[in-house]
Structure formats: structure tokens, C-alpha cells
Residue frames relative to the residue before (quaternion, step in Angstrom):
aa qw qx qy qz dx dy dz
M 1.0000 0.0000 0.0000 0.0000 0.00 0.00 0.00
H 0.6653 0.4854 -0.3147 0.4719 3.63 0.97 -0.84
K 0.6354 0.5304 -0.3335 0.4514 3.60 1.03 -0.70
F 0.6249 0.5412 -0.3131 0.4675 3.54 1.11 -0.80
L 0.6628 0.5100 -0.2928 0.4634 3.57 1.00 -0.96
I 0.6533 0.5118 -0.3162 0.4596 3.55 0.91 -0.89
A 0.6509 0.5198 -0.3042 0.4621 3.60 0.98 -0.89
Y 0.6600 0.5084 -0.3051 0.4613 3.54 0.97 -0.88
V 0.6531 0.5086 -0.3127 0.4659 3.60 0.93 -0.89
F 0.6363 0.5250 -0.3219 0.4646 3.61 1.06 -0.81
L 0.6512 0.5140 -0.3237 0.4550 3.55 0.98 -0.83
M 0.6667 0.4979 -0.3036 0.4642 3.61 0.95 -0.88
L 0.6428 0.5117 -0.3248 0.4686 3.59 1.03 -0.75
S 0.6355 0.5420 -0.3154 0.4504 3.54 0.99 -0.83
T 0.6676 0.4875 -0.2939 0.4798 3.50 0.96 -0.92
A 0.6505 0.5217 -0.3197 0.4499 3.59 0.92 -0.83
L 0.6419 0.5066 -0.3187 0.4793 3.58 1.01 -0.81
A 0.6253 0.5456 -0.3537 0.4314 3.62 0.97 -0.75
F 0.6734 0.4680 -0.2929 0.4917 3.58 1.08 -0.65
A 0.6630 0.5376 -0.3051 0.4223 3.55 1.05 -0.82
Q 0.7174 0.4280 -0.2484 0.4904 3.55 0.93 -0.93
Q 0.2117 -0.7713 0.5855 0.1322 3.58 -0.86 0.90
N 0.0290 0.8137 -0.5745 0.0835 3.56 -0.05 1.29
Y 0.6641 0.4600 -0.2841 0.5164 3.54 1.07 0.75
T 0.2909 -0.7161 0.5914 0.2297 3.53 -1.31 0.14
V 0.2229 -0.7805 0.5641 0.1515 3.55 -1.17 0.45
D 0.1058 -0.7803 0.6133 0.0619 3.56 -0.84 0.96
S 0.1241 -0.8439 0.5215 0.0205 3.55 -0.27 1.24
T 0.5688 0.6013 -0.3753 0.4172 3.59 1.23 0.34
I 0.3570 0.7638 -0.4799 0.2426 3.63 1.26 0.18
V 0.0184 -0.7602 0.6494 0.0017 3.52 -1.06 0.87
I 0.0938 -0.8000 0.5926 -0.0063 3.58 -0.70 1.17
K 0.2482 -0.7748 0.5672 0.1274 3.61 -0.85 0.94
N 0.0284 0.7497 -0.6596 0.0451 3.52 -1.04 0.93
D 0.7907 -0.2011 0.0644 0.5745 3.56 -0.05 1.38
T 0.8235 -0.1857 0.1531 0.5138 3.60 -0.60 -1.06
V 0.6321 0.5426 -0.3150 0.4548 3.56 1.31 -0.14
Q 0.1566 -0.7599 0.6233 0.0977 3.54 -1.15 0.74
L 0.1937 -0.8068 0.5558 0.0523 3.54 -0.71 1.18
G 0.2603 -0.7474 0.5889 0.1637 3.61 -0.75 1.02
G 0.0302 0.8337 -0.5492 0.0496 3.53 -1.03 0.78
S 0.2676 -0.7224 0.6011 0.2128 3.50 -1.38 0.07
L 0.1896 -0.7867 0.5805 0.0901 3.56 -0.83 1.03
Y 0.1802 -0.7563 0.6240 0.0783 3.56 -0.75 1.14
L 0.0347 -0.8427 0.5325 -0.0712 3.54 -0.40 1.29
P 0.4039 -0.7198 0.5006 0.2610 3.67 -0.58 1.02
I 0.4204 -0.6727 0.5437 0.2740 3.53 -1.18 0.61
K 0.3106 0.7441 -0.5249 0.2727 3.53 -0.01 1.38
K 0.4732 -0.6783 0.4698 0.3087 3.58 -1.09 0.54
T 0.6734 0.4761 -0.2862 0.4878 3.55 1.23 -0.48
K 0.5754 -0.5641 0.4443 0.3915 3.57 -1.23 0.38
V 0.2380 -0.8083 0.5309 0.0904 3.58 -0.86 0.94
P 0.5427 -0.5719 0.4950 0.3652 3.60 -1.23 0.47
A 0.1672 -0.7964 0.5780 0.0603 3.60 -1.15 0.54
L 0.1255 -0.7724 0.6172 0.0819 3.54 -1.31 0.44
V 0.2596 -0.7134 0.6255 0.1801 3.52 -1.29 0.50
M 0.3104 -0.7441 0.5609 0.1881 3.59 -0.91 0.93
V 0.1178 -0.7910 0.5994 0.0342 3.58 -0.81 1.06
S 0.3478 -0.7927 0.4765 0.1540 3.55 -0.49 1.26
G 0.5004 -0.6465 0.4964 0.2920 3.53 -1.38 0.32
T 0.8046 -0.3083 0.2157 0.4593 3.55 -1.38 -0.22
G 0.7260 0.3783 -0.3302 0.4700 3.43 -1.06 0.91
A 0.4742 -0.6770 0.4644 0.3180 3.64 -0.82 0.91
Q 0.0336 -0.8098 0.5839 -0.0475 3.55 -0.72 1.17
D 0.4806 -0.6230 0.5245 0.3253 3.52 -1.27 0.46
R 0.7179 -0.4831 0.2932 0.4065 3.51 -1.32 0.35
N 0.6634 0.5188 -0.3015 0.4470 3.59 1.13 -0.58
G 0.4055 -0.7279 0.4727 0.2868 3.59 1.27 -0.09
T 0.1980 0.8133 -0.5217 0.1648 3.57 0.97 0.89
M 0.1520 0.7670 -0.6006 0.1668 3.54 -0.32 1.29
A 0.8353 0.0473 -0.1072 0.5371 3.57 -1.00 0.95
G 0.7066 -0.5036 0.2416 0.4344 3.56 1.06 0.84
Y 0.6903 0.4416 -0.2810 0.4995 3.62 1.21 0.21
P 0.3976 -0.7378 0.4967 0.2253 3.62 -0.92 0.87
F 0.1771 -0.8461 0.4953 0.0862 3.56 0.43 1.26
F 0.7045 0.4632 -0.2894 0.4530 3.64 0.74 -0.98
K 0.6224 0.5316 -0.3475 0.4574 3.63 0.98 -0.67
Q 0.6238 0.5384 -0.3392 0.4539 3.54 1.04 -0.82
I 0.6555 0.5066 -0.2985 0.4738 3.59 0.95 -0.94
A 0.6615 0.5247 -0.3134 0.4347 3.54 0.90 -0.93
I 0.6598 0.5008 -0.3124 0.4651 3.60 0.88 -0.89
F 0.6564 0.5200 -0.3177 0.4448 3.56 0.94 -0.89
L 0.7320 0.4300 -0.2562 0.4622 3.55 0.75 -1.00
A 0.5936 0.5567 -0.3653 0.4520 3.61 1.10 -0.55
N 0.6600 0.4824 -0.2928 0.4960 3.54 1.03 -0.76
K 0.6671 0.4672 -0.3006 0.4964 3.59 1.20 -0.33
G 0.6498 -0.5633 0.3120 0.4038 3.60 1.28 0.10
Y 0.6155 0.5378 -0.3506 0.4571 3.58 1.23 0.35
A 0.3759 -0.6887 0.5718 0.2397 3.55 -0.98 0.81
I 0.0294 0.8006 -0.5984 0.0050 3.59 -0.94 0.62
L 0.2340 -0.7782 0.5776 0.0780 3.52 -0.99 1.02
L 0.1269 -0.7703 0.6236 0.0395 3.52 -0.84 1.12
M 0.0823 -0.8206 0.5649 0.0265 3.56 -0.99 0.79
D 0.4675 -0.6139 0.5446 0.3286 3.52 -1.21 0.57
D 0.4830 -0.6425 0.5053 0.3139 3.57 -1.05 0.75
R 0.7039 -0.4499 0.3380 0.4334 3.55 -1.28 0.35
G 0.8322 0.1921 -0.1522 0.4973 3.56 -0.91 0.95
V 0.6541 0.4678 -0.3154 0.5038 3.62 1.25 0.10
G 0.8476 0.1264 -0.0804 0.5091 3.61 -1.07 0.72
K 0.8147 -0.2342 0.2017 0.4907 3.51 -0.78 -1.14
S 0.5410 0.6139 -0.3976 0.4151 3.57 1.32 0.26
T 0.3340 -0.7182 0.5722 0.2127 3.55 -1.10 0.75
G 0.5624 0.5984 -0.4530 0.3472 3.57 -1.32 -0.15
N 0.4025 -0.6929 0.5566 0.2194 3.50 -1.39 0.17
Y 0.3935 -0.7626 0.4636 0.2206 3.58 -0.36 1.23
A 0.6505 0.5624 -0.3176 0.3997 3.51 1.02 -0.87
Y 0.7260 0.4142 -0.2481 0.4897 3.60 1.13 -0.48
A 0.5892 0.5676 -0.3856 0.4266 3.63 1.24 0.17
T 0.3309 -0.7267 0.5777 0.1693 3.57 -1.32 0.54
T 0.7138 -0.4200 0.3535 0.4348 3.51 -1.35 0.11
A 0.6266 0.5297 -0.3163 0.4761 3.58 1.14 -0.77
D 0.6209 0.5380 -0.3323 0.4632 3.60 1.05 -0.67
F 0.6705 0.4934 -0.2930 0.4704 3.52 1.03 -0.88
A 0.5817 0.5528 -0.3601 0.4758 3.59 1.21 -0.56
N 0.6771 0.4912 -0.2958 0.4613 3.56 0.96 -0.86
D 0.5933 0.5358 -0.3618 0.4797 3.57 1.13 -0.64
A 0.6438 0.5187 -0.3282 0.4569 3.64 0.97 -0.77
L 0.6673 0.5003 -0.2957 0.4659 3.56 0.99 -0.83
A 0.5860 0.5396 -0.3572 0.4877 3.59 1.15 -0.63
A 0.6392 0.5139 -0.3166 0.4766 3.62 1.01 -0.80
V 0.6225 0.5189 -0.3507 0.4693 3.63 0.97 -0.77
E 0.6431 0.5272 -0.3202 0.4539 3.58 0.93 -0.86
Y 0.6386 0.5133 -0.3254 0.4720 3.54 0.99 -0.77
L 0.6680 0.5076 -0.3145 0.4441 3.60 0.81 -0.96
R 0.6190 0.5541 -0.3468 0.4353 3.63 1.08 -0.62
T 0.6582 0.4906 -0.3120 0.4782 3.59 1.22 -0.27
V 0.5791 0.5797 -0.3902 0.4199 3.62 1.17 -0.23
S 0.4705 -0.7347 0.4199 0.2499 3.56 -0.65 1.17
Q 0.6982 0.4836 -0.2876 0.4426 3.59 1.03 -0.66
I 0.6422 0.5202 -0.3161 0.4658 3.61 1.28 -0.08
N 0.4191 -0.6679 0.5646 0.2439 3.51 -1.14 0.80
R 0.3259 -0.8123 0.4527 0.1705 3.58 -0.17 1.30
E 0.6488 0.4967 -0.3082 0.4873 3.59 1.30 -0.30
K 0.7344 0.3484 -0.2230 0.5382 3.58 1.26 0.08
I 0.3616 0.7059 -0.5120 0.3299 3.50 0.67 1.22
G 0.0098 -0.8238 0.5651 -0.0431 3.60 -0.77 1.02
L 0.4395 -0.6889 0.5162 0.2566 3.53 -1.37 -0.13
I 0.1371 -0.7294 0.6556 0.1393 3.54 -1.23 0.49
G 0.0394 -0.8259 0.5625 -0.0012 3.55 -0.63 1.12
H 0.1766 -0.7825 0.5877 0.1053 3.56 -0.89 0.93
S 0.8441 0.0342 -0.0491 0.5328 3.65 -0.89 0.88
E 0.8239 -0.0112 0.0257 0.5660 3.62 -0.57 -1.05
G 0.5451 0.6200 -0.3757 0.4210 3.54 1.25 -0.45
G 0.5836 0.5601 -0.3783 0.4500 3.57 1.20 -0.42
A 0.6364 0.5035 -0.3125 0.4938 3.57 1.06 -0.76
A 0.6482 0.5153 -0.3125 0.4654 3.62 0.92 -0.87
S 0.6570 0.5075 -0.3029 0.4680 3.55 1.05 -0.83
A 0.6160 0.5385 -0.3304 0.4704 3.57 1.10 -0.77
I 0.6494 0.5076 -0.3106 0.4734 3.59 0.92 -0.93
A 0.6490 0.5198 -0.3114 0.4600 3.61 0.92 -0.87
A 0.7057 0.4723 -0.2737 0.4516 3.59 0.82 -1.01
A 0.6280 0.5205 -0.3278 0.4767 3.58 1.16 -0.64
K 0.7090 0.4829 -0.2494 0.4493 3.53 1.13 -0.68
S 0.8198 0.1892 -0.0615 0.5370 3.62 1.02 -0.74
T 0.3973 -0.7121 0.5364 0.2175 3.57 -0.97 0.95
K 0.5387 0.6436 -0.3923 0.3764 3.57 1.25 -0.04
V 0.5781 0.5089 -0.3469 0.5352 3.51 1.39 -0.22
K 0.1733 -0.8481 0.4987 0.0443 3.58 -0.48 1.26
F 0.8020 0.0010 -0.0119 0.5972 3.61 1.16 -0.22
L 0.2121 -0.7839 0.5732 0.1094 3.57 -1.24 0.49
I 0.0672 -0.7341 0.6667 0.1100 3.53 -1.23 0.54
S 0.1611 -0.7752 0.6058 0.0786 3.55 -0.91 1.00
L 0.0871 -0.7742 0.6256 0.0404 3.59 -0.78 1.02
A 0.7749 -0.2150 0.0770 0.5893 3.55 0.04 1.31
G 0.2792 0.8028 -0.4755 0.2269 3.53 1.18 0.69
L 0.5297 -0.6828 0.4176 0.2806 3.57 -0.84 0.97
A 0.0172 -0.7934 0.6066 -0.0466 3.59 -0.81 1.10
S 0.5891 0.5533 -0.3836 0.4468 3.62 1.08 0.58
N 0.6165 -0.4987 0.4400 0.4214 3.56 -1.23 0.33
G 0.6343 -0.5676 0.3671 0.3751 3.58 -1.09 0.69
F 0.6641 0.5160 -0.2923 0.4553 3.54 0.86 -1.02
A 0.7033 0.4795 -0.2697 0.4503 3.52 0.77 -1.10
S 0.6524 0.5069 -0.3282 0.4579 3.61 0.98 -0.74
L 0.6320 0.5249 -0.3440 0.4548 3.61 1.00 -0.67
I 0.6264 0.5158 -0.3301 0.4823 3.58 1.00 -0.82
Q 0.6977 0.4872 -0.2720 0.4494 3.59 0.74 -1.11
Q 0.6779 0.5019 -0.3109 0.4381 3.59 0.78 -0.99
N 0.7039 0.4626 -0.2857 0.4571 3.56 0.82 -0.90
E 0.6193 0.5197 -0.3504 0.4728 3.60 1.03 -0.64
D 0.6600 0.4994 -0.3257 0.4571 3.58 0.88 -0.83
L 0.6744 0.4838 -0.3144 0.4607 3.62 0.91 -0.86
V 0.6517 0.5111 -0.3150 0.4635 3.59 0.99 -0.89
N 0.7287 0.4614 -0.2699 0.4282 3.61 0.79 -0.99
H 0.6781 0.4281 -0.2947 0.5197 3.58 1.31 -0.20
S 0.5175 0.6520 -0.4062 0.3770 3.60 1.32 0.10
P 0.5801 -0.6021 0.4129 0.3613 3.59 -1.24 0.21
L 0.3731 0.7354 -0.4923 0.2785 3.64 1.24 0.18
S 0.5609 -0.5649 0.4760 0.3739 3.51 -1.27 0.48
Q 0.6618 -0.5078 0.3621 0.4160 3.56 -1.23 0.38
T 0.6259 0.5465 -0.3334 0.4454 3.57 1.05 -0.84
D 0.7045 0.4527 -0.2681 0.4763 3.59 0.92 -0.89
K 0.5728 0.5529 -0.3813 0.4699 3.58 1.18 -0.48
N 0.6498 0.5169 -0.3104 0.4628 3.59 0.98 -0.85
R 0.6516 0.5188 -0.3074 0.4602 3.53 1.03 -0.82
A 0.6641 0.5150 -0.2956 0.4544 3.53 0.97 -0.89
N 0.6717 0.4891 -0.2992 0.4690 3.54 0.92 -0.87
S 0.6243 0.5480 -0.3334 0.4458 3.57 1.10 -0.74
I 0.7336 0.4234 -0.2592 0.4642 3.59 0.68 -1.03
N 0.6020 0.5539 -0.3647 0.4447 3.59 1.06 -0.68
K 0.6801 0.4895 -0.3038 0.4534 3.59 0.85 -0.98
L 0.6460 0.5161 -0.3280 0.4568 3.58 0.97 -0.78
M 0.6741 0.5033 -0.2911 0.4555 3.56 0.92 -0.84
F 0.6519 0.5044 -0.3069 0.4759 3.59 1.04 -0.80
E 0.6365 0.5340 -0.3130 0.4602 3.57 1.02 -0.80
T 0.6691 0.4931 -0.2857 0.4770 3.52 1.02 -0.84
A 0.6402 0.5346 -0.3098 0.4565 3.54 1.03 -0.81
L 0.6452 0.5075 -0.3122 0.4783 3.56 1.05 -0.81
K 0.6661 0.5285 -0.3007 0.4318 3.56 0.90 -0.97
Y 0.7967 0.2770 -0.1230 0.5228 3.60 0.99 -0.87
A 0.2335 0.8264 -0.4893 0.1522 3.59 1.24 0.42
D 0.7596 0.3498 -0.2001 0.5104 3.60 1.07 -0.64
S 0.5714 0.6241 -0.3521 0.4000 3.55 1.30 0.12
P 0.4679 -0.6577 0.5099 0.2975 3.63 -0.97 0.71
N 0.6736 0.5074 -0.2914 0.4515 3.60 1.23 -0.35
M 0.2817 0.8025 -0.4942 0.1801 3.58 1.32 0.19
G 0.6527 0.5463 -0.3171 0.4182 3.60 0.87 -0.97
N 0.6728 0.4800 -0.2967 0.4783 3.56 0.89 -0.92
E 0.6509 0.5133 -0.3302 0.4514 3.61 0.91 -0.85
L 0.6515 0.5174 -0.3223 0.4515 3.58 0.95 -0.81
N 0.6593 0.5018 -0.3087 0.4671 3.56 0.94 -0.87
E 0.6490 0.5177 -0.3124 0.4617 3.59 0.99 -0.82
T 0.6202 0.5386 -0.3237 0.4695 3.60 1.03 -0.83
Y 0.6835 0.4783 -0.2920 0.4678 3.54 0.89 -0.99
N 0.6539 0.5288 -0.3198 0.4365 3.64 0.86 -0.88
N 0.6507 0.5036 -0.3084 0.4773 3.57 1.00 -0.86
W 0.6632 0.4975 -0.3155 0.4618 3.58 0.92 -0.84
K 0.6564 0.5430 -0.3060 0.4250 3.55 0.99 -0.92
K 0.6141 0.5486 -0.3557 0.4421 3.59 1.00 -0.64
V 0.6770 0.4695 -0.2817 0.4917 3.52 0.93 -0.92
D 0.6612 0.5270 -0.3021 0.4403 3.58 0.92 -0.96
D 0.6345 0.5344 -0.3233 0.4554 3.58 1.01 -0.86
S 0.6555 0.5223 -0.3085 0.4498 3.56 0.96 -0.91
L 0.6849 0.4710 -0.3019 0.4668 3.57 0.95 -0.91
F 0.6374 0.5341 -0.3490 0.4320 3.62 1.04 -0.65
K 0.6259 0.5322 -0.3545 0.4464 3.59 1.07 -0.66
L 0.6442 0.5126 -0.3338 0.4592 3.57 1.10 -0.57
S 0.5854 0.6246 -0.3713 0.3595 3.61 1.15 -0.48
G 0.4010 -0.7384 0.4544 0.2958 3.61 1.21 -0.50
V 0.4945 0.6361 -0.4507 0.3844 3.61 1.26 0.10
A 0.5210 -0.7005 0.4035 0.2740 3.53 -0.93 0.98
Y 0.8339 0.0852 -0.0012 0.5453 3.58 0.83 -0.96
D 0.3039 -0.7683 0.5389 0.1641 3.58 -0.86 0.94
H 0.1977 -0.8042 0.5539 0.0857 3.57 -0.61 1.20
F 0.5562 0.6419 -0.3890 0.3568 3.58 1.20 -0.28
R 0.0311 0.7872 -0.6142 0.0466 3.57 -0.94 0.96
F 0.1794 -0.7345 0.6423 0.1258 3.57 -1.16 0.68
P 0.3808 -0.7620 0.4786 0.2129 3.62 -0.68 1.01
I 0.1035 -0.8627 0.4927 0.0481 3.57 0.68 1.19
Y 0.6511 0.5264 -0.3360 0.4313 3.66 0.84 -0.87
S 0.7271 0.4363 -0.2570 0.4637 3.58 0.68 -1.10
Y 0.6378 0.5292 -0.3436 0.4416 3.59 1.04 -0.68
V 0.6503 0.5026 -0.3231 0.4692 3.61 0.92 -0.81
K 0.6344 0.5253 -0.3295 0.4617 3.55 0.97 -0.79
Q 0.6726 0.4834 -0.2943 0.4769 3.59 0.94 -0.81
A 0.7014 0.5226 -0.2690 0.4032 3.54 0.82 -1.09
T 0.6978 0.4785 -0.2594 0.4657 3.54 1.07 -0.74
G 0.5278 0.6391 -0.4051 0.3858 3.57 1.31 -0.03
K 0.6983 -0.4988 0.3305 0.3928 3.55 -1.32 0.39
W 0.6508 0.5295 -0.3237 0.4373 3.58 0.87 -0.93
Y 0.6967 0.4850 -0.2793 0.4487 3.60 0.70 -1.04
R 0.6430 0.5296 -0.3233 0.4490 3.57 0.89 -0.82
Y 0.6649 0.4815 -0.2943 0.4893 3.58 1.03 -0.75
F 0.6980 0.5194 -0.2809 0.4051 3.51 0.82 -1.16
I 0.6733 0.5287 -0.3176 0.4078 3.59 0.84 -0.91
K 0.7031 0.4464 -0.2458 0.4959 3.56 1.31 -0.49
Y 0.4162 0.7436 -0.4439 0.2770 3.53 1.33 -0.19
D 0.1804 -0.7885 0.5844 0.0646 3.57 -0.82 1.08
A 0.2829 -0.8158 0.4769 0.1643 3.58 -0.04 1.27
Q 0.6736 0.5101 -0.3298 0.4212 3.62 0.77 -0.89
Q 0.6489 0.5171 -0.3268 0.4525 3.59 0.88 -0.93
T 0.6737 0.4763 -0.3041 0.4762 3.58 1.01 -0.70
M 0.7395 0.4877 -0.2406 0.3967 3.52 0.68 -1.19
K 0.6160 0.5627 -0.3547 0.4219 3.60 1.09 -0.57
Q 0.6263 0.5274 -0.3320 0.4683 3.55 1.31 -0.18
I 0.5304 0.6140 -0.4200 0.4066 3.63 1.29 -0.08
K 0.1275 -0.8274 0.5469 0.0067 3.56 -0.76 1.12
V 0.6112 0.5689 -0.3256 0.4437 3.63 1.30 0.01
P 0.6481 -0.5127 0.3854 0.4106 3.60 -1.30 0.28
V 0.1004 -0.7975 0.5948 0.0121 3.57 -0.99 0.90
L 0.1169 -0.7312 0.6654 0.0950 3.54 -1.18 0.77
A 0.0731 -0.8078 0.5849 -0.0001 3.60 -0.63 1.08
I 0.0581 -0.8128 0.5783 -0.0388 3.57 -0.59 1.19
N 0.0805 0.7670 -0.6355 0.0374 3.55 -1.09 0.77
G 0.3871 -0.6663 0.5816 0.2605 3.50 -1.31 0.48
D 0.4970 -0.6935 0.4266 0.3001 3.59 -0.91 0.81
K 0.6881 0.4315 -0.2919 0.5051 3.64 1.26 -0.09
D 0.3318 0.7517 -0.4970 0.2791 3.61 1.20 0.54
L 0.1772 -0.8091 0.5558 0.0706 3.55 -0.65 1.15
M 0.6385 0.5356 -0.3221 0.4491 3.57 1.31 -0.18
V 0.7509 0.1284 -0.0672 0.6443 3.58 1.18 -0.66
N 0.3861 -0.7323 0.5023 0.2496 3.62 -0.46 1.16
P 0.4320 -0.7714 0.4112 0.2219 3.60 -0.39 1.26
T 0.6872 0.4894 -0.2976 0.4468 3.55 0.88 -0.95
I 0.6727 0.4799 -0.2840 0.4863 3.57 0.86 -0.97
N 0.6678 0.5456 -0.3045 0.4045 3.55 0.89 -0.94
L 0.6918 0.4666 -0.2745 0.4779 3.58 0.87 -0.96
T 0.6009 0.5431 -0.3420 0.4764 3.57 1.07 -0.77
N 0.6767 0.5024 -0.2987 0.4477 3.62 0.89 -0.92
W 0.6160 0.5431 -0.3570 0.4451 3.61 1.01 -0.84
K 0.6987 0.4707 -0.2703 0.4660 3.55 0.88 -0.90
N 0.7622 0.4276 -0.2197 0.4335 3.57 0.66 -1.12
Y 0.6548 0.5062 -0.3314 0.4530 3.58 0.90 -0.83
I 0.6690 0.4753 -0.3053 0.4830 3.61 0.91 -0.81
A 0.6495 0.5200 -0.3162 0.4559 3.60 1.00 -0.80
S 0.5788 0.5849 -0.3840 0.4189 3.60 1.12 -0.53
G 0.6913 0.4162 -0.2790 0.5206 3.64 1.22 -0.25
G 0.6651 -0.5490 0.2983 0.4089 3.57 1.27 0.22
N 0.6123 0.5505 -0.3487 0.4477 3.59 1.27 -0.02
T 0.0929 -0.8186 0.5666 0.0180 3.59 -0.58 1.14
K 0.4828 0.6847 -0.4118 0.3585 3.59 1.31 0.16
V 0.4253 0.6950 -0.4586 0.3545 3.55 0.85 1.02
T 0.1156 -0.7707 0.6254 0.0391 3.57 -0.83 1.06
T 0.0638 -0.7904 0.6086 0.0270 3.59 -0.86 0.97
Q 0.0031 0.8017 -0.5977 0.0086 3.53 -1.07 0.69
L 0.2037 -0.7762 0.5915 0.0784 3.54 -0.90 1.00
F 0.1684 -0.8084 0.5600 0.0677 3.61 -0.74 1.07
P 0.4267 -0.7315 0.4697 0.2493 3.57 -0.83 1.03
N 0.8569 0.1110 -0.1180 0.4893 3.54 -1.26 0.74
V 0.4879 0.6150 -0.4422 0.4338 3.55 0.94 0.97
N 0.3098 -0.7943 0.5006 0.1500 3.57 -0.86 0.99
H 0.7654 -0.3782 0.2383 0.4629 3.61 -1.20 -0.24
L 0.6848 0.4477 -0.2752 0.5049 3.59 1.18 -0.48
L 0.5050 -0.6826 0.3783 0.3688 3.56 1.39 0.30
Q 0.4407 0.6772 -0.4714 0.3534 3.61 1.10 0.56
Q 0.4676 -0.5823 0.5628 0.3544 3.53 -1.22 0.47
C 0.0316 -0.8447 0.5326 -0.0417 3.57 -0.66 1.06
E 0.3959 -0.6888 0.5508 0.2557 3.54 -1.37 0.21
T 0.7629 0.2447 -0.1617 0.5762 3.62 0.53 -1.09
C 0.2163 -0.8377 0.4664 0.1844 3.56 1.29 -0.65
K 0.4804 0.6309 -0.4658 0.3928 3.62 1.18 0.48
P 0.6945 -0.5130 0.3056 0.4013 3.59 -1.14 0.56
D 0.6708 0.5257 -0.3114 0.4203 3.59 1.03 -0.74
E 0.5902 0.5619 -0.3567 0.4568 3.54 1.38 -0.10
Y 0.4638 0.7306 -0.4378 0.2439 3.65 1.13 -0.63
A 0.7434 0.4258 -0.2273 0.4631 3.57 0.69 -1.14
K 0.6351 0.5423 -0.3482 0.4258 3.62 1.12 -0.41
I 0.5878 0.6223 -0.3657 0.3653 3.58 1.16 -0.54
K 0.1954 -0.8366 0.4870 0.1574 3.61 1.18 -0.72
T 0.6855 0.3932 -0.3059 0.5309 3.65 1.11 0.38
G 0.4735 -0.6970 0.4720 0.2593 3.50 -1.30 0.39
V 0.8417 -0.1203 0.1286 0.5105 3.53 -1.06 -0.85
S 0.5577 -0.6295 0.4326 0.3248 3.54 -0.96 0.94
V 0.5550 -0.6327 0.4269 0.3307 3.58 -0.95 0.92
S 0.6358 0.5410 -0.3357 0.4363 3.58 0.97 -0.85
I 0.6432 0.5034 -0.3262 0.4759 3.66 1.05 -0.64
L 0.6231 0.5397 -0.3342 0.4569 3.55 1.00 -0.81
N 0.6829 0.4726 -0.2838 0.4793 3.60 0.87 -0.93
T 0.6156 0.5290 -0.3565 0.4627 3.60 1.00 -0.65
M 0.6434 0.5251 -0.3199 0.4561 3.60 0.93 -0.82
A 0.6735 0.4959 -0.2934 0.4630 3.59 0.91 -0.92
T 0.6560 0.5170 -0.3152 0.4505 3.58 0.95 -0.87
W 0.6667 0.4916 -0.2916 0.4783 3.55 0.98 -0.94
L 0.6360 0.5293 -0.3357 0.4503 3.63 0.94 -0.78
D 0.6283 0.5323 -0.3337 0.4588 3.55 1.04 -0.78
S 0.6749 0.5200 -0.2871 0.4379 3.58 1.03 -0.86
V 0.7658 0.3578 -0.2161 0.4888 3.66 1.08 -0.53
T 0.7418 0.4057 -0.2363 0.4790 3.58 1.20 -0.24
K 0.7644 0.3648 -0.2018 0.4918 3.61 1.14 -0.39
């Protein structure tokens, strides 16, 4: 017991020192061009005489700043500082239309984000202190899918780290994510069933008409037909007031957009079987946004279907979608935790990177 305690204290002190010591420089004036878009970024570069491996951080759904500020905490900056102190260069970028980046996030797709990541790889290959043959990607959430697309497309990506990175088809992930969120909500079982029913119908309709200019009309018709039946069933329940609502207007607006049309058709296996580089895939077992068991299985099996068995997966207990140690582990707890990525995950990343780059 005493040996375990001493080892644990040593690990915590080592991690604290890694954050306290600044063995790196930061250049926050980086500008990367990708066709008509300019991406603003910050490059964290270790102070070393030798050329160092490097990574590009690829963010998840929702326009984010370069620091990955989510729930009030700069998650990506935390990762960058940790890895820079471990001897790895890391490039953080503002998403399109955020901070110093131009473009319109709302009109971009996961494939566009993959191309932004590849533009960042090309930039890193021009930096004299970086080993151009050891550049990889770290993708969080949807950024995992964007990283997979990028790695499948370019041999210049030499390794991947997925942090709760999506490894399911777009349609399947929408079904699973919404069922997980609904089933962990305070709704009554009756309303959970209603929510899962209409969500599934809407997703199926969106997939069927993803390439059609009439998608909006089809979605509204699907909803109206469901609502007629649902209203009739609710009247039979004897309950006085119906609290259940489906946000039909906002959903149709989102679903008919460019991003959603691309995402719901995304075929993860066809993309991931083309990945030929080492991969580390990490999930927390309390992730309600990306089903951890299905996700890690897909990372391993989909890539293996193309002949690549260099995939390491790891599931962390009591960890949520933002990689935080959690208690309730529901999304409304994210901002209450006040800390970033679990220390054990950071150390796992560093150890794995050492194994594939040194």
C-alpha cells in the first residue's frame, strides 16, 4: 500500500512539474492558407536542438477557438502545453470563422475540416525544427472523423490519436448519440419512447433525402404524420398536459445545411480501412456523445479491415466526452468540474507517442 502511495505521489508531482516548467516557445501569429480560407494558429514548439515530432489538433463539432475552450476550460491548450513539455510540437488552430480564421463554419463539412488539417500538416513540414516524417493528428469528437479522412487521403499523416473521436457512420452515430442522451435524461419512459421514435424517423428521412432539394418538405411531412398519430395516442393516455416537444423548425434548418447532408452520409468503414498508420483511440466509459464500446471497437475493426493492425484502444473509467474525470458524467456537469483532460489520459498519449516516434 505504501509503495503504491509513493508511486502515485511521484506520478502526480511529475505531471505537475511538466506543467510548471516551460520547455517550449509559442508562436501565436501562424497563418495557414487552404484555398480561399486562412486559418489562424498557435505553434507550441519544444526548446530542443534536434528536430521534433509534431501534431495538429483537430476540433470537434461546433465552431471552437484554437485553445479548445469548452465548458469554460481551454482543453486543447492544456494538451499542447503538456505535450510540448514532453518534446512534441503541436499546432492549434481557430476553426473557420473564429478568432483569426476566415471562412464560414456553418457552410463547411467534415471533409473541409480534414482538408484544413492537411493544410496544417503541409505548413508543419516547412518548419525547420520539425521532423517532417513524424507529423500526426489529434482529433476530438467529430475531429476524429476529420482526422481519419485526412489520414486516408494523405501519406504525409504518420500517426493518429483519437480522443473520443467518432468512428461510426454519420447516420448510426446520430441514432446512437440521441438515444444515449434521451435514455439518460429525466424524461418519463413514455416521453423517452416518443423522443427516440421521432428522432429515428427524422434521421431516416434526412438520410433518404440527403441529396434532394426537397429534404425540408420531406422532413416536415414526416413530422406532421408522426404528430397526428402521437397526438391521438396522447389523448388516450388521460394525462392533462403534454410537456413533450420536438424542435422541428430548428432541426429542419440544421438538417438541410451542407454539414448535416455530408455528415449523415459519412461512411466510416470505407474511410478508415484506408488508414495505414499507427492509431491510438481513447474513450471515457461515461461518454454520452460517442458510445465508447461501439466507438473503440470500430476504430480497431474498421482499420483492420484494410489490413492495418497497428491500433491501440483504451477505455478510461469515469471519464466523459471531454475526457474529464466525472461524477454524474452528464453534459450539464462539464462546466462544474473546472478541470481539463484526465492526467492518466495525458500520460497515456505521451507514452504512446514515444513508442511510435522514437
